N, C-alpha and C positions, 0 to 999 in steps of 0.2 A: 492365168491367161498369158499367152506368149505375146510380147511386144513385137509388132511387125518390123520395127527398126532394129531389133536386136540381131547381132551377127551370129552366124553359125560357124563355130570353130572347127576347122579341119586340120588334123595333125599329120604331117608327112613323115612317115617312118614309124613303124610299130615295134621297134626294138627297145632296148633299155632306155635310151634317151627319150624317145617318144612317150613311153609309158610313164616316165618321171614327169615329163611336161604335162601329161594328162592330169596328174595329181596337182601340179602347180596351178593349172588352169582352174581346177575345182577350188583350190584355196583362194584364188583371186575372186571367183564367183561368190564364195562365202563372205568375202569382205564387201562385195557390191556386185550384183549380177551383171555380167558383161557379155557372156556368150551362152548360146545353146551349144553344147559340145556334140558335134555330129558324128565324129569317128576318125579313123585313120585311113591314109592312103599308103599302100605298100605293094611293091611288085611281088612279094611273097604273100599270097592271099591266106596262107596258113600261119602267118607269123605269130599269131596269138594262141595257137594251139598249146594247151597245157598251162596257160597263164590265167590268173584271175584278173579279169578286166571288165569294166562296166560298159565299154563301147566296142564296136567291131571294126574290122577292116572293110571299108566301103568299096574299094576298087584298086586296081593298079594305077600308078601315078598318071601315066599318059592316057589312060582310058576314062578318067573321071570327067564328068561334065560339070563345069563350074556353074553354081547357082548364084543369083543376084546378091544374096545376103552372105555368101561364103567369105570367110576370112581365114587365112592359112598361117601356119607356123611350121617351119622346116626343122626337123630334129634328126638330120643325118650328120653323123660325127665327122666324116671326111669333108674338109672345107671346100675342096674343089668340086666334089660331087654335089655338095649342098648348093653351091653357087649355080652349078649347071641346072639343077632341078628347079631352083627358084627362077632363073632366067627363062626356062621353058614355060613355066606356069604364068609368069608375068606377061610373056608374049601372047598368052591366051586370055589375058585380062584379070588374072588373079591379084588380089590385094593381100598383103602380109601384115600380120599383127606384131607389135612389139610387146613381149610378155615379160613383165617384171614382177617377181614374187613379192607379196606384202612384207616378208621378213628381210628382203634385201635393203641395203642402205644406199641410196642414190642421191648425191648432192644436187641441190637446186641449180648449181652453176655448171653441172656436167651436161654432156650431150650424148644421147643414146640413139643409134641409127635404127631405121625401120627393119623389122623382122628379127631384131636381136632378142635373145632369151637370157634373162638374168635369174639365176637360181636363188633359193633361199640362202641367207647369211652371206651373200656376196656384198662387196663394197665397191662403189664407184665414187671416187672422192672429188674434191674441189677442182673444177675446170678440166676434169678428165673428159676425153672424147672417145667414145666406142662406136666404131663404124657399123655399117649395115650388115645384117645377117650373122652377127657374132653369137657365140655361146659362151657365157661366163658361169662356170660351175660353182658348186657350194664352197663357201669359205675362201673364195679367191678374191683378190683385191686389185683394183686399178687405182693407183695413188694419184695425188694431185698433179695436174698438168701433163699427164701421160696421154698418148694418142695411139689408139689401135685402129688399124685399117679394116677393110671389109672381110667378113667371113673368117675371122680368127676363131680358133677353138681353144678355150682356156679351161683345162681340167680342174678338178677339185684341189683346194689347198695350194693354189699358186699365188705368187706374189710379184706383181708388176709395180715396182717402186716409182718414186717421183720422177717426172720429166723424162720418161722413156718414150721411145717411138717404135711401134711395131708396124710392119708393113701388112699387106693383104695376105690372108690365108695362113697366118702363122699358127702352128700347133704347139701348145705347152702341155707336157705330160704332168701327171699328178706330182705335187710338191716341188715343182720347178720354180726358179726364181730369176728375176732379171734385176740387176743392180741399178741404182739411180743414174739417169742420163744415158742409158744404153740405147743404141740404135740397131734395130733388127730388120733385115730386109724381108722381101716377099717370100712366101712359101718356105720359110724356115721351120724346121722340126726340132723342138727342144725336148730331149728325152726326160722321162720321169726322174725326179730327184736332182736334176742338174741346176747349176747356177751360172748364168751367163754374165760375164764381166767385161766383155769386149764388144766392139762393133761386129756384126755378123752380116755377111753378104747374102744376097738372094740365093735361095735353094739349098742352103747348107743344113746338115744335121748335126746337132750339138749334144755332147754327152759328157757328164762328169762335173766335178766341183774342184777347181773352176772348169767350166765346160770347154771342151776342145772339139774341133771338127772331126766327125767320123768319116774316115776315108772308105770309099766303096771299091 
């Protein structure tokens, strides 16, 4: 029998990230039932065609009618788009879940913002702060005393070492690294495999080891 107080999870984005998060939500439910998984919102109603998937696309994002027990998680990889979609839905009264996989390691002293998704085998260490709406992918780490702003996207196998500060909407590509004490501005894009060893101003794209600014 369904508990009337149980939330219905609605996943925004039926692409790869959203389908992964569907599995992580199932894993969380196995550890202790938290949600009825309702389905996806996606502006491409055919996004699941050809995919094996246990739930369906319910509606386009802006056409969905929010139900009283709905709880949302946003799985759009682009940080700015993710924030825009979340803000639109919050204006309509949507509540967002913080989703932490049971196999992630999250220190008791850390802080994780609303709507953040932490994948399996990620590490959030002592006194680390992860802002609202972030995505921390598999095997990535946020070391002690580091601070991430809102809506950062940290790809798989990334390393944010101790005492780093990342601004809002930072993107780190797969296997990229930030050395201890680094300060990264808002909207910085760190290319896959790069190692940032300097202060980076807002809006820069960094590539290489050591990473240098990519000139447009």
